[in-house]
C-alpha positions, 0 to 999 in steps of 0.5 A, a space after each residue: 598453869 591455866 590453859 586459858 591465857 589472855 592473847 593480850 597481856 598473857 594473864 589467867 583469865 577468870 570465868 563469870 559466865 564467859 572469859 574476862 582478863 582483870 588487866 585488860 578489862 576484855 571479855 573473850 570467846 574461847 574459839 576451838 579449830 580443827 586440827 585436820 581442816 582449820 574450820 570451827 569446831 561445834 561443841 558439844 556438851 552431854 552428860 558433864 564431858 564436852 565433845 568437839 565436832 567439824 561440821 565443815 570438811 570432816 565431819 566427824 568428832 574430834 579429840 580435845 586433845 588435838 583441837 587448837 583453841 584461840 580466845 576472840 575478843 567479844 564485842 
């Protein structure tokens, strides 16, 4: 099962440069939050791998397996 699920209808989200739901006709942004301080994380993309960095209180890299992701509607 996909980890990219629409928060409105629970359908799988598609990707066309941004996340979108065919059922709801909505577009979403995937945002990661620090598992320790709950601040929004910065996504660092290098060599085909994504890392997540907490710029707020922790000031360190966070494991993707610990990051909490949410889908927020884009305007």
